[in-house]
C-alpha positions in Angstrom: 11.7 -27.7 -18.9 10.7 -24.4 -17.4 14.0 -24.0 -15.5 16.1 -22.6 -18.3 16.1 -19.2 -19.8 17.1 -19.1 -23.5 19.1 -16.4 -25.2 18.9 -16.5 -29.0 21.6 -15.1 -31.3 20.1 -14.9 -34.7 21.4 -14.2 -38.2 18.7 -13.6 -40.7 15.9 -16.0 -39.6 17.9 -19.0 -38.4 19.0 -19.7 -34.8 22.7 -19.9 -34.5 23.2 -20.6 -30.8 21.0 -21.2 -27.7 22.6 -20.5 -24.3 21.0 -22.4 -21.4 21.2 -20.4 -18.3 19.5 -20.2 -14.9 15.7 -20.4 -14.1 15.7 -16.7 -13.3 14.8 -14.1 -15.8 17.6 -12.4 -17.8 17.8 -8.7 -17.0 20.7 -7.4 -19.1 23.3 -8.5 -21.7 26.8 -7.2 -22.6 29.2 -8.7 -25.2 32.9 -8.6 -24.6 35.1 -6.3 -26.8 36.6 -9.3 -28.7 33.1 -10.7 -29.4 33.9 -14.1 -27.9 32.0 -13.9 -24.7 28.7 -12.7 -23.5 28.0 -11.4 -19.9 24.4 -12.1 -18.7 22.8 -10.5 -15.7 19.9 -12.2 -13.9 17.0 -11.1 -11.8 18.5 -12.8 -8.7 21.7 -10.7 -8.9 24.0 -13.3 -10.4 26.1 -12.8 -13.5 27.2 -15.5 -15.8 29.8 -15.2 -18.6 29.2 -17.5 -21.6 31.6 -18.5 -24.3 30.0 -17.9 -27.8 32.3 -20.5 -29.3 31.2 -23.4 -27.1 28.0 -22.1 -25.6 29.1 -23.0 -22.1 29.3 -21.0 -18.9 32.9 -20.0 -18.1 32.5 -17.7 -15.1 29.8 -17.0 -12.5 29.7 -14.0 -10.3 27.5 -13.6 -7.2 27.6 -10.3 -5.4 24.3 -8.5 -5.8 21.2 -8.9 -3.7 18.8 -7.7 -6.4 18.4 -7.8 -10.2 21.4 -6.7 -12.3 20.4 -3.6 -14.3 23.7 -2.6 -16.0 26.8 -4.4 -17.4 29.9 -3.0 -19.2 33.3 -4.3 -20.1 36.4 -2.1 -20.2 38.1 -1.6 -23.6 40.5 -4.6 -23.0 37.8 -7.0 -21.7 39.7 -7.8 -18.5 37.3 -6.0 -16.2 33.5 -6.1 -15.9 31.4 -3.6 -14.0 27.8 -4.3 -12.9 25.1 -2.1 -11.4 22.0 -3.4 -9.6 18.7 -2.6 -8.1 20.4 -2.9 -4.7 22.2 0.5 -5.5 25.7 -1.2 -5.5 28.3 -1.0 -8.3 30.8 -3.9 -8.4 33.9 -4.1 -10.5 34.9 -7.7 -11.4 38.2 -9.2 -12.6 37.2 -11.5 -15.4 40.7 -13.0 -15.8 41.1 -14.0 -12.1 37.3 -14.6 -11.7 36.9 -12.6 -8.6 35.5 -9.2 -7.4 37.8 -6.2 -7.1 35.7 -3.7 -5.1 32.2 -2.6 -4.4 31.3 1.0 -4.8 28.4 2.5 -2.7 26.9 5.9 -3.1 23.7 5.7 -5.2 20.5 6.0 -3.2 18.4 4.1 -5.8 18.8 1.5 -8.5 21.8 1.9 -10.9 20.7 2.4 -14.5 23.9 2.6 -16.5 27.7 2.2 -16.1 30.5 3.3 -18.4 34.3 2.7 -18.4 36.6 5.5 -19.7 39.4 4.3 -21.9 41.9 7.2 -21.3 41.7 7.2 -17.6 41.0 4.6 -14.9 37.6 6.2 -14.3 34.0 5.0 -14.1 30.8 6.8 -14.7 27.5 5.5 -13.2 23.9 6.8 -13.3 20.9 5.9 -11.2 17.3 6.5 -10.5 18.3 8.9 -7.8 18.8 11.5 -10.5 22.6 11.5 -10.0 25.6 10.8 -12.3 28.6 9.8 -10.3 32.3 9.8 -11.3 34.6 7.2 -9.6 38.3 7.0 -9.4 39.1 3.3 -9.6 42.6 3.8 -8.3 41.3 4.9 -4.9 37.7 3.5 -5.2 36.6 7.0 -4.5 33.5 9.0 -5.8 35.1 12.4 -6.6 32.3 14.1 -8.5 28.5 14.0 -8.7 26.5 15.7 -11.5 23.2 17.1 -10.0 21.7 18.8 -13.1 18.9 16.3 -13.6 15.4 16.7 -12.3 14.3 13.1 -12.7 15.8 9.7 -12.9 18.8 9.2 -15.3 18.0 6.3 -17.5 20.9 6.2 -20.0 24.3 7.6 -20.8 26.7 7.7 -23.8 30.2 8.9 -24.4 30.9 10.6 -27.8 33.7 12.7 -29.5 36.5 10.5 -28.3 35.2 10.5 -24.7 35.2 14.3 -24.5 31.5 14.6 -24.2 28.9 12.8 -22.1 25.2 12.6 -23.1 22.6 11.7 -20.5 18.9 10.9 -20.9 16.4 11.2 -18.1 12.6 11.2 -17.6 12.0 14.3 -19.8 12.5 14.9 -23.6 15.9 16.5 -23.1 19.2 14.9 -23.8 21.8 16.8 -21.7 25.3 17.3 -23.2 28.3 17.7 -20.9 31.9 18.7 -21.9 34.6 16.6 -20.3 38.0 18.1 -19.6 40.8 15.8 -18.3 43.4 17.5 -16.1 46.9 16.0 -15.4 47.2 14.5 -12.0 49.4 16.4 -9.5 52.2 14.7 -7.7 51.4 12.6 -4.6 53.3 15.1 -2.4 51.0 17.9 -3.5 47.8 16.0 -2.7 45.8 16.7 0.4 46.6 14.4 3.3 42.9 13.5 3.6 43.0 12.2 0.0 46.1 10.2 0.7 44.5 8.5 3.6 41.5 7.6 1.5 43.7 6.3 -1.3 45.6 4.1 1.1 42.4 2.7 2.6 41.2 -0.6 1.1 37.7 0.1 2.2 34.9 1.0 -0.2 33.3 4.4 -0.7 31.5 4.7 2.6 31.9 8.4 3.6 32.4 10.1 0.3 29.0 11.7 0.2 30.4 14.5 2.4 32.8 15.8 -0.3 30.9 15.1 -3.6 28.0 17.4 -3.5 28.8 20.5 -5.6 30.9 21.4 -8.7 33.2 24.2 -7.7 36.4 25.1 -9.6 38.4 25.2 -6.4 37.3 21.7 -5.3 40.2 19.2 -5.3 38.0 16.8 -7.3 38.4 19.0 -10.4 42.1 18.1 -10.4 41.1 14.8 -12.2 38.3 15.9 -14.5 36.0 18.8 -15.1 32.5 18.3 -16.4 30.5 21.3 -17.7 27.0 21.3 -19.2 27.1 22.9 -22.7 23.5 22.5 -23.8 20.7 20.1 -24.6 19.3 18.2 -27.6 15.5 17.9 -27.6 13.9 14.6 -28.5 10.6 14.3 -30.2 9.3 11.8 -27.7 7.8 13.2 -24.5 8.3 10.2 -22.3 11.4 9.0 -20.5 14.5 7.6 -22.2 14.6 3.8 -22.2 17.8 3.1 -24.1 20.5 5.6 -25.1 23.6 4.2 -27.0 26.1 4.7 -29.7 27.7 2.4 -32.2 31.3 1.2 -31.7 32.7 4.1 -33.7 30.9 6.7 -31.7 29.6 8.4 -34.9 26.0 7.4 -34.5 23.8 8.2 -31.4 20.3 6.7 -31.0 17.7 6.6 -28.3 14.1 5.6 -27.8 11.4 6.0 -25.2 8.4 3.9 -24.3 6.9 4.3 -27.7 7.7 2.7 -31.1 10.0 5.5 -32.4 13.8 5.3 -32.6 15.5 8.6 -33.0 18.9 8.5 -34.8 21.5 11.3 -34.6 24.9 11.8 -36.3 27.9 13.0 -34.3 30.4 15.0 -36.3 34.1 14.4 -35.8 36.6 17.2 -35.1 37.6 17.4 -38.8 34.0 17.6 -39.9 33.3 20.2 -37.2 36.3 22.3 -38.4 35.2 22.1 -42.1 31.7 23.1 -41.2 33.0 26.0 -39.1 35.2 27.2 -42.0 32.2 27.1 -44.4 30.1 29.1 -41.9 32.9 31.6 -41.5 33.1 32.0 -45.3 29.3 32.6 -45.5 29.6 35.1 -42.7 32.4 37.0 -44.6 30.3 37.1 -47.8 27.3 38.3 -45.9 29.2 41.1 -44.1 31.3 42.1 -47.1 29.1 45.0 -48.0 28.7 46.1 -44.4 30.9 48.9 -43.1 31.6 47.1 -39.8 32.9 43.6 -40.2 32.2 41.0 -37.5 35.3 39.3 -36.0 35.9 35.7 -36.9 35.7 34.7 -33.2 32.0 35.5 -33.2 31.2 32.7 -35.6 30.5 29.6 -33.6 28.7 26.3 -34.2 25.7 25.4 -32.2 25.2 22.1 -30.5 22.6 21.1 -33.0 25.2 21.6 -35.8 27.6 19.2 -34.1 25.0 16.5 -33.2 22.6 16.4 -36.2 19.3 14.5 -36.4 19.4 11.9 -39.2 15.9 10.4 -39.1 13.3 8.7 -37.0 12.5 4.9 -37.4 9.0 3.8 -36.5 8.7 0.2 -35.6 5.6 -2.0 -35.8 5.3 -2.1 -32.0 6.9 -0.6 -28.8 10.6 -0.9 -28.7 12.2 -2.7 -25.8 15.9 -2.5 -26.8 18.1 -2.0 -29.8 21.7 -2.3 -31.1 23.4 -1.0 -34.2 26.6 -1.3 -36.3 28.0 1.0 -38.9 29.6 -0.5 -42.0 32.7 1.1 -43.7 30.4 1.8 -46.7 28.3 4.2 -44.6 25.3 1.8 -44.2 23.9 1.6 -40.7 22.2 -1.6 -39.6 19.9 -1.4 -36.6 18.2 -4.4 -34.9 15.2 -3.7 -32.7 13.7 -5.9 -30.0 10.0 -5.2 -29.7 7.6 -5.6 -26.8 5.6 -8.2 -28.7 8.5 -10.7 -29.1 9.4 -9.6 -32.6 12.9 -8.7 -33.8 13.2 -6.3 -36.7 16.3 -5.4 -38.8 16.5 -2.0 -40.5 19.0 -0.6 -43.0 19.8 3.1 -43.2 22.0 4.6 -45.9 23.7 7.6 -44.3 25.2 8.7 -47.6 21.9 9.4 -49.2 20.7 12.9 -49.5 17.6 12.1 -47.5 18.3 9.0 -45.4 15.3 6.7 -45.1 15.2 3.5 -43.0 14.1 0.3 -44.8 13.1 -2.8 -42.9 15.3 -5.6 -44.3 14.0 -8.6 -42.3 11.8 -9.6 -39.5 12.2 -12.4 -37.0 9.2 -13.8 -35.4 8.0 -17.1 -33.9 4.7 -18.9 -33.9 3.7 -17.6 -30.5 1.1 -14.9 -29.5 1.8 -11.2 -29.6 -0.3 -10.6 -26.4 -1.0 -12.5 -23.2 -2.7 -15.9 -23.5 -5.8 -15.9 -21.4 -7.3 -19.3 -22.0 -5.9 -22.9 -22.7 -7.5 -26.2 -23.5 -6.4 -29.8 -24.2 -8.0 -32.0 -26.9 -9.6 -35.3 -25.8 -6.8 -37.3 -27.3 -4.1 -35.3 -25.4 -2.4 -34.3 -28.7 -3.6 -30.8 -29.5 -3.4 -27.7 -27.3 -5.6 -24.6 -27.8 -4.3 -21.2 -26.8 -6.2 -18.0 -27.3 -5.2 -14.3 -26.7 -6.4 -10.9 -27.7 -5.6 -11.3 -31.4 -5.7 -14.9 -32.4 -6.5 -18.6 -31.5 -3.6 -21.0 -32.1 -3.6 -24.8 -32.2 -0.3 -26.5 -31.1 1.0 -30.0 -31.5 2.0 -31.2 -28.1 4.7 -33.6 -29.2 6.5 -31.3 -31.7 5.7 -28.0 -29.9 4.8 -26.5 -33.3 1.9 -24.2 -34.1 -0.2 -26.0 -36.7 -3.1 -23.5 -37.0 -3.7 -19.8 -36.4 -7.1 -18.1 -36.6 -8.0 -14.5 -35.9 -10.4 -13.8 -33.1 -11.6 -11.1 -30.7 -10.3 -10.8 -27.1 -10.6 -14.4 -25.9 -11.3 -15.3 -22.2 -12.4 -18.9 -22.3 -12.4 -21.8 -24.7 -13.1 -25.5 -25.2 -12.7 -28.3 -27.8 -16.0 -29.5 -29.3 -16.4 -33.3 -28.8 -14.6 -34.9 -31.8 -11.8 -32.3 -31.7 -12.7 -30.9 -35.1 -14.1 -27.6 -33.9 -13.4 -25.2 -31.0 -15.6 -22.6 -29.2 -14.1 -19.4 -27.9 -15.8 -16.9 -25.5 -14.8 -13.3 -25.9 -14.6 -10.1 -23.9 -17.4 -8.6 -26.0 -19.9 -11.3 -25.0 -19.7 -13.3 -28.2 -19.2 -17.1 -28.8 -17.0 -17.8 -31.9 -17.1 -21.3 -33.4 -14.0 -22.3 -35.5 -13.4 -25.2 -37.8 -9.8 -26.6 -37.3 -9.5 -28.3 -40.7 -10.1 -25.1 -42.7 -9.1 -22.7 -40.0 -12.2 -20.7 -40.7 -14.8 -19.0 -38.5 -18.0 -20.9 -38.8 -20.3 -18.8 -36.7 -20.4 -15.9 -34.3 -23.2 -15.8 -31.6 -24.0 -12.8 -29.4 -24.2 -14.8 -26.2 -24.0 -12.3 -23.4 -24.3 -8.5 -22.9 -21.0 -8.5 -21.1 -17.8 -10.5 -21.1 -18.0 -14.3 -21.3 -15.9 -15.2 -18.3 -16.3 -19.0 -18.2 -17.4 -21.9 -20.3 -17.8 -25.6 -19.3 -18.6 -28.7 -21.4 -21.5 -30.8 -20.2 -20.7 -34.4 -19.1 -22.9 -35.9 -21.8 -21.0 -33.8 -24.4 -24.2 -32.6 -26.0 -23.7 -29.0 -25.1 -22.1 -26.5 -22.7 -22.8 -23.7 -20.3 -21.5 -20.2 -20.2 -21.3 -17.5 -17.5 -21.0 -13.8 -18.2 -20.8 -10.4 -16.8 -24.5 -9.8 -17.5 -25.4 -11.9 -14.4 -26.7 -14.8 -16.6 -25.8 -18.4 -16.9 -26.8 -19.7 -20.3 -27.2 -23.3 -21.5 -26.3 -24.3 -25.1 -26.6 -27.4 -27.2 -24.8 -28.5 -30.3 -26.8 -29.0 -33.5 -26.2 -29.6 -37.2 -27.6 -27.0 -39.5 -27.6 -26.8 -43.3 -25.1 -24.4 -44.6 -26.2 -22.1 -47.5 -22.8 -22.3 -49.2 -22.6 -26.1 -49.3 -24.8 -29.1 -49.4 -23.3 -30.7 -46.2 -24.5 -29.7 -42.8 -22.2 -27.9 -40.4 -22.0 -27.7 -36.6 -23.8 -24.8 -34.8 -24.9 -24.0 -31.3 -28.4 -23.3 -30.0 -29.5 -21.4 -26.9 -31.7 -23.6 -24.6 -32.1 -22.1 -21.2 -31.0 -19.2 -19.0 -30.5 -18.8 -15.3 -30.7 -15.2 -14.1 -28.6 -14.3 -11.0 -28.1 -11.2 -8.8 -24.3 -10.8 -9.4 -21.8 -11.2 -12.2 -20.9 -14.8 -13.0 -17.1 -15.5 -12.9 -16.9 -19.2 -13.2 -19.2 -22.2 -14.0 -18.6 -25.9 -13.6 -20.7 -29.1 -14.1 -20.6 -32.0 -11.6 -19.4 -35.3 -13.2 -22.9 -36.8 -13.1 -24.4 -33.5 -14.6 -26.9 -33.2 -11.7 -25.4 -30.1 -10.2 -24.0 -26.8 -11.5 -21.6 -24.7 -9.5 -21.6 -20.9 -10.2 -19.1 -18.5 -8.8 -20.5 -14.9 -8.3 -18.9 -11.5 -7.7 -20.3 -11.4 -4.1 -17.6 -13.9 -3.0 -20.0 -16.8 -2.9 -20.4 -20.0 -4.9 -23.9 -21.2 -5.4 -24.9 -24.8 -6.3 -28.0 -25.4 -8.5 -29.8 -28.5 -9.7 -29.3 -28.7 -13.5 -32.7 -30.2 -14.3 -34.9 -27.7 -12.4 -32.3 -24.9 -11.8 -33.4 -24.8 -8.2 -31.0 -23.6 -5.5 -29.2 -26.4 -3.6 -26.2 -25.0 -1.6 -24.3 -21.8 -1.0 -20.6 -21.8 -0.3 -19.3 -18.7 1.4 -16.2 -18.0 3.4 -13.9 -16.3 0.9 -13.1 -12.6 1.5 -12.7 -11.8 -2.2 -14.4 -13.2 -5.3 -13.8 -16.7 -6.4 -12.0 -16.6 -9.7 -11.7 -20.4 -10.4 -13.0 -23.7 -9.2 -13.4 -27.3 -10.1 -15.2 -30.4 -9.1 -13.5 -33.8 -8.5 -14.1 -36.7 -10.8 -16.3 -38.5 -8.2 -18.3 -35.4 -7.4 -17.6 -35.4 -3.7 -15.3 -32.4 -3.5 -15.3 -28.9 -4.9 -12.2 -26.7 -4.7 -12.4 -22.9 -5.0 -9.6 -20.5 -5.6 -10.1 -16.8 -4.8 -8.5 -13.4 -5.1 -7.9 -13.6 -1.4 -5.0 -16.0 -2.1 -6.7 -19.0 -0.5 -8.0 -22.3 -1.8 -11.0 -23.8 0.1 -12.0 -27.5 -0.2 -15.7 -28.2 0.3 -17.9 -31.2 0.5 -20.5 -31.2 -2.3 -23.0 -33.2 -0.3 -23.6 -30.7 2.6 -21.5 -27.7 1.5 -19.2 -27.9 4.5 -15.7 -26.5 4.3 -13.2 -29.3 4.8 -10.1 -27.1 4.9 -8.8 -23.7 3.9 -5.3 -23.5 2.4 -3.1 -20.5 1.9 -2.1 -21.3 -1.7 -0.3 -18.4 -3.3 1.2 -15.0 -2.5 -1.3 -13.3 -4.9 -4.6 -14.1 -6.5 -5.4 -17.7 -7.4 -6.1 -17.5 -11.2 -6.8 -21.1 -12.2 -7.6 -24.4 -10.5 -8.2 -27.9 -12.0 -8.4 -31.4 -10.6 -6.3 -34.2 -12.1 -8.4 -36.9 -13.7 -9.4 -39.9 -11.6 -7.8 -38.4 -8.4 -8.2 -35.8 -5.7 -5.0 -34.1 -6.7 -5.4 -30.6 -8.2 -3.2 -27.8 -9.6 -3.4 -24.1 -8.9 -1.9 -21.2 -10.8 -1.4 -17.8 -9.2 -0.4 -14.2 -9.9 2.8 -14.9 -8.0 4.2 -16.8 -11.1 4.0 -20.2 -9.4 2.1 -23.4 -10.2 1.4 -25.7 -7.2 0.0 -29.2 -6.8 -2.1 -30.1 -3.8 -3.7 -33.2 -2.2 -7.4 -32.5 -1.4 -7.6 -35.6 0.9 -4.6 -34.9 3.1 -4.7 -31.1 2.6 -1.0 -31.1 1.7 1.1 -29.1 -0.7 2.9 -31.6 -2.9 5.2 -29.6 -5.2 5.8 -26.2 -6.8 6.5 -25.8 -10.5 8.7 -22.7 -10.9 9.5 -21.4 -14.4 7.4 -18.5 -15.2 8.7 -15.0 -14.3 5.5 -13.1 -14.1 1.7 -13.8 -13.5 0.3 -17.1 -14.6 -3.1 -16.4 -16.1 -4.3 -20.0 -16.9 -3.4 -23.6 -17.2 -4.9 -26.8 -18.6 -4.5 -30.5 -17.7 -4.5 -33.2 -20.3 -7.4 -35.8 -19.9 -4.9 -38.5 -19.0 -3.3 -36.2 -16.4 0.3 -36.6 -17.8 0.7 -33.1 -19.1 0.1 -29.5 -17.8 0.3 -26.5 -20.0 0.5 -23.0 -18.5 0.4 -19.4 -19.9 1.9 -16.4 -18.3 2.3 -12.6 -18.6 6.0 -13.3 -19.6 4.7 -14.1 -23.1 5.5 -17.9 -22.8 3.6 -21.1 -22.9 5.2 -23.8 -20.8 4.5 -27.6 -21.1 5.1 -29.8 -18.0 5.3 -33.6 -18.2 4.7 -36.0 -15.3 7.6 -38.2 -14.7 7.8 -41.7 -13.1 10.2 -40.5 -10.4 8.7 -40.9 -7.0 8.3 -37.6 -5.0 9.1 -37.6 -1.3 7.4 -34.7 0.4 9.9 -34.6 3.3 12.8 -34.3 0.8 11.0 -31.5 -1.0 10.4 -29.6 2.2 14.1 -30.0 3.2 15.2 -28.6 -0.1 13.0 -25.6 0.4 14.5 -25.0 3.9 18.0 -25.3 2.5 17.3 -22.8 -0.3 15.7 -20.3 2.2 18.6 -20.7 4.6 21.1 -19.9 1.8 19.1 -16.8 0.9 19.1 -15.7 4.6 15.3 -15.8 4.7 12.8 -17.6 6.7 11.4 -20.8 5.2 8.4 -20.4 2.9 5.7 -21.4 5.2 3.3 -21.7 2.3 5.0 -25.1 1.4 2.7 -27.6 2.9 1.2 -24.9 5.2 -2.5 -25.1 6.1 -4.1 -21.8 6.7 -5.4 -21.4 10.2 -9.2 -21.4 10.4 -10.7 -17.9 10.2 -12.7 -16.3 13.1 -16.0 -17.0 11.3 -15.0 -20.7 10.8 -14.1 -21.0 14.5 -17.4 -19.6 15.5 -19.2 -22.0 13.2 -17.3 -25.0 14.5 -18.0 -24.0 18.1 -21.7 -23.6 17.5 -21.9 -26.9 15.7 -20.1 -28.5 18.7 -22.6 -26.7 21.0 -25.5 -28.2 19.0 -24.1 -31.7 19.2 -23.4 -31.5 22.9 -26.9 -30.0 23.6 -28.5 -32.9 21.7 -26.4 -35.4 23.6 -27.4 -33.7 26.9 -31.1 -34.0 26.1 -30.6 -37.6 25.2 -28.6 -38.2 28.4 -31.3 -36.6 30.4 -34.0 -38.8 28.9 -31.8 -41.9 29.6 -31.4 -40.8 33.2 -35.2 -40.4 33.6 -35.8 -43.8 32.1 -33.2 -45.5 34.2 -34.3 -43.7 37.4 -30.7 -43.0 38.4 -27.8 -40.7 37.4 -25.7 -42.0 34.5 -22.2 -40.5 33.9 -22.2 -38.1 31.0 -19.3 -38.7 28.5 -17.1 -35.6 28.2 -16.2 -34.5 24.7 -12.4 -34.6 24.1 -12.4 -31.0 22.7 -14.1 -29.7 25.9 -11.7 -31.7 28.0 -8.8 -30.1 26.2 -10.1 -26.7 27.1 -10.2 -27.6 30.8 -13.5 -29.6 31.1 -15.6 -26.5 30.4 -19.4 -26.9 30.3 -21.5 -27.2 27.2 -22.8 -23.6 27.6 -19.2 -22.4 27.6 -18.9 -23.2 23.9 -18.4 -21.0 22.0 -16.8 -18.4 24.3 -16.5 -14.8 23.1 -12.8 -15.4 22.5 -13.7 -17.6 19.5 -14.2 -14.4 17.6 -10.4 -13.8 17.8 -9.0 -10.2 17.9 -11.5 -7.4 18.3 -10.6 -5.9 15.0 -11.7 -9.2 13.3 -15.1 -9.0 15.0 -17.2 -7.3 12.3 -15.5 -9.1 9.4 -16.1 -12.6 11.0 -19.7 -11.8 11.9 -20.4 -10.4 8.4 -19.6 -13.7 6.7 -21.4 -15.8 9.3 -24.4 -17.6 7.8 -27.8 -16.7 9.4 -28.5 -20.3 10.4 -25.9 -19.8 13.1 -27.3 -16.5 14.3 -30.2 -17.7 16.5 -28.0 -20.0 18.5 -25.5 -17.3 18.9 -28.1 -14.8 20.2 -29.2 -17.3 22.8 -25.6 -17.8 23.9 -25.1 -14.1 24.0 -28.0 -13.8 26.5 -26.3 -16.4 28.8 -22.9 -14.8 28.5 -24.2 -11.3 29.3 -26.2 -12.6 32.2 -23.0 -14.1 33.6 -21.3 -10.7 33.2 -18.4 -11.9 31.1 -17.1 -9.7 28.3 -20.1 -7.4 28.4 -18.6 -4.7 26.1 -17.4 -7.1 23.4 -20.7 -9.0 23.5 -22.8 -5.8 23.2 -20.7 -4.7 20.2 -21.2 -8.1 18.5 -24.9 -8.1 19.4 -25.6 -4.7 17.9 -23.7 -5.6 14.7 -25.7 -8.8 14.2 -29.0 -6.9 14.7 -27.9 -4.3 12.2 -26.9 -6.7 9.3 -29.7 -9.3 10.0 -32.5 -6.9 11.0 -35.0 -8.1 8.5 -34.6 -11.8 9.1 -34.5 -11.4 12.9 -37.7 -9.3 13.1 -39.6 -11.7 10.7 -38.7 -14.8 12.8 -41.3 -15.3 15.5 -39.1 -17.8 17.3 -36.6 -15.1 18.1 -39.1 -12.6 19.7 -38.6 -14.1 23.2 -34.8 -14.2 22.7 -34.7 -10.5 21.7 -36.8 -9.5 24.7 -34.6 -11.4 27.1 -31.5 -9.8 25.5 -33.0 -6.4 26.0 -33.6 -6.9 29.7 -30.2 -8.6 30.3 -28.2 -6.1 28.3 -29.7 -3.0 29.9 -29.2 -4.3 33.4 -25.6 -5.5 32.9 -24.5 -2.4 31.2 -26.0 -0.2 33.9 -24.2 -2.3 36.6 -20.9 -2.0 34.7 -21.3 1.8 34.6 -22.1 2.1 38.3 -19.2 -0.1 39.3 -16.8 2.0 37.2 -15.9 -0.9 35.1 -16.5 1.1 31.9 -15.6 4.7 31.2 -11.9 4.7 32.0 -10.0 6.6 29.3 -6.7 8.2 28.7 -7.7 11.4 30.4 -8.6 9.5 33.5 -5.3 7.6 33.5 -3.4 10.9 33.0 -5.2 12.4 36.0 -4.3 9.3 38.2 -0.7 9.7 37.0 -0.5 13.3 38.1 -2.1 12.5 41.5 0.4 9.6 42.2 3.4 11.7 41.1 2.3 14.6 43.3 1.7 12.3 46.3 4.8 10.2 46.2 7.1 12.7 44.6 8.4 10.2 42.0 8.3 10.0 38.2 5.6 7.4 37.4 5.3 5.6 34.1 8.7 6.9 33.0 9.1 6.9 29.2 12.4 5.4 28.0 11.9 6.7 24.5 12.7 10.2 25.5 16.1 9.2 26.8 16.7 7.1 23.7 16.0 10.0 21.4 18.4 12.2 23.4 21.2 9.7 23.1 20.5 9.3 19.4 20.8 13.1 18.8 24.1 13.2 20.8 25.5 10.4 18.7 24.6 12.0 15.4 26.1 15.3 16.6 29.3 13.6 17.5 29.5 11.8 14.1 29.1 15.1 12.3 31.9 16.7 14.3 34.2 13.7 13.4 33.4 14.1 9.7 34.0 17.8 9.9 37.5 17.2 11.3 38.3 14.6 8.6 
C-alpha cells in the first residue's frame, strides 16, 4: 500500500512474521529481555512496542520531535529508554504505558543508551563527543566523560559492567574502568544535591557541575570512571555499531566498510589463570638472574584481556549486526548489508584458528542498487525495472520477479511492440536489446558517445528516438535480421537519422501524431522540431534550471515540463505559450508522465513524494506518500490504473487507482489538520499555484501593450471614418490598475524586486526586447525610475548586443534612447536626486545633532545589547550562589 513499513523476522530463508507499522521509516529496533516484545523507533519520533506472539501493537509512545536513534530496555524489561536526534533522552514506563522523565544535556543527536543493572544509572553518548552518566533517582547528570575528540557512535559494557568501551570517529576503542562507591547517607549529602533530588524537574542546569573529573568532586561518590587504555581497530573510519552478546564474552564492531571485527573478553577467572601462567614464565626466565623481579611487576596488558578473534568480511558494506553465543562455544552472527542482503555466519571459538563460515544467505528478488528506469508492457501485466547491475521483469498481479538479466548501468528503457523484447539505454552510451523468453542479450549497439539519458517509442511503433550526452538526437528503426546461429530471423535496430544540437540532451518525447519532437537541453530550454524535416518549430524557456522530464498529452495540445528548479510548467504546443507554472516539489522534479486519455499527470520528486495534477484546472489533486527517500522514476500503465515508482530507499512501490471518489476540499482539510497537529504552517504546495515570475509578468504586460496598441490604431481608424469621437473600451486589467493609459503598461515595477532584474531580463525572449526598448524611451523621457530603467537598459544592450546592432529597425530607437538617457541622467545629477550615500546621511545626522542638541536616529539595539549583558551577568551570579 505504500503506507506500511515491514519488519521481517527470519529463520533460515522463510519469513516468520511481518509487523505492519507506520508509514514512516524505521530508525532503530530493540527486543525486550524476555524476547516477547519488540520496540521500534520511527523517523517521526514515535515508538511502538509490538508483541511477537500476536504481531499487534501494544503500546505507542510519542515524545520525541525527531527520529529515534537509540533504544534500550532495562534488565527486567519494565523500563525503556530512548534517545533521539532532538538531543533528548526519555525514560518510559512500559507497564504503566507512560513517560517517567525527560533528560536534557546533550548538545547533538544521541547515538547510544545503556542501562546499568547493579545501580539505577544510565549512560548515554552523543554526537557532541560526550558520554554522560545519569542518576535516575534524581534525574541528574552527575558525570561527563570528555576524552573523545569526535562523535561517540557506540558503547558497550563488559566484565560484569566494570568496564565501558566507547567507539568514536577514529580507529580507537577507548576502555574505561568503572568503580562503584557506596552512597553516603542523606544527612551527609550537600544541601544543593538534596534540593536537586527533591525537585521533580528535569536536568536543566546540570551543565554547571558536570564538566571535569576530579577526585574531590561530589559526583565521584556514586561512581568513578577512569580510562585504562585503548584497543586499535583495523578500520580507519568511524564506528557504526559496537555491541556485545548477551553473555558479555564477545565484543564486535564494524565501520562503514564490509569488515566485522570480533574480540573475545576474558572473564576474571581466565584473567587470573593467564596472569599465573605469565608469572610462572617470568620466574623461569629470571631464575638464573641474580636479581629477581617482584611478582607485582608482572601485569597483563589490555590486549591480553580483550583479544582479537578474527575479522569477518561480508559481501557488501555492513549496516547492522547481531550475534548469539551457544553453550557449545559456537558464535552465530547475522549481518544486515547495505544492498538488502542478510548473511548468517558461524564462528567456532574453540578452534585453534577460528574462521568464520557463511552458513546461509537471505535475499529477495529485488535490485541491489537504485532503480533508475521503469516501463510498463502494453498489456499492463509486466513491469520492467533496470538498475546498475541488472534488468528485471516483474509480474504485476503476483509481484514476483519472473526474469533477471545482467546489464550495464541502465538509465532508460522501453518494451518493444509485442512485449517480447526490451531496449535499455546505458550510462556508457550503449543500447542493449534483450529477449524476454530466453533472458539473453540479443545485441549491443554503440549509440552515443555519452550517456543515453532518454528514449521514446514512436507513435507508429516502427522505431524509437534516443537523446544522449553527446548533444545528439538519434532516430532508430526496428528490423529483422538473419542470425548466424539460427535459421530464424531476430529483431535488431538500425540507425536512420541524427539531429545535432548545441547542448546535452536530457529528455526526448514524440507528439501523439508523430509530427513534432520535443527535446530538453542542458541550457534550461525545450526545443520543438518537426519530425519529417527536423526543422525548428518552437522554443520553450522559462525554467531556471535544466528540464529533467517532460511529457505530451494524448491529444497533443499540452506539454508539461518538470525541472530541477522544483517547478512544473504547462505549455500550449500550438504557440508555445506558458499556461501556468506550478511549484510542484520541495526538490528536483525527476519524472513526469500524463495519464492516458486525459490531461491528468503524475510527477515524482527528490523530496520522496509522488503528486497528481490537473493540467486543465492547474490544481494539485493528491499526494502519494510512501517512499522515504528520493524517487528516481515512475511509470504509468497504458490503461492508467496503475503507477509503479522506484526510490533511493531500495523499494519499488505499486499504486492502484481505486473507484472511491476524491474530494479535493476534504484532502486539503486533512492536510491542514495534520499540519496543525505538527505545529507547522500548512503545506502551501498542496494545490498551490506558483506566482508568475518577473520575466513572465513582463511578457504578459508587453503582450497586453501590443493588444491595446492594435486596438487603439483600429479605434483611431474607426473615428476617422465616422468623423466623430467614438468611446474607447477600457481593458478590465487596466481598469483594475486605476484606469492607467496604454503606455503605462508595463511599468518598471513589473520587473519585481531590484535583485530579480538581471535574472528576469536574462530569460526574456528577444522578440519582446524591441517593444521594451521603445517603452524605456517613453519612461525615461517622463522621468520615472531613471536609475532602474538605465540599469535594465544597459543589461539588455549587453546580452543582446549582436541582435540589436544587426536590426536596422532599432537604430532610431537606440539613437532616441541615447539622447533621452543622457539628458535625464544629467538633470537628476544636477537636481541632487542621485548621489546620496551613507556618508552624506552621516554628515546630515551630525549637523542636525549639533544644531538641535538632541540624539537623532537613536539606535535601540545598543540598549537591547546592554540589557542582555546585564541579564546574563545576573544569571551567572545566581548559578554561582547555587
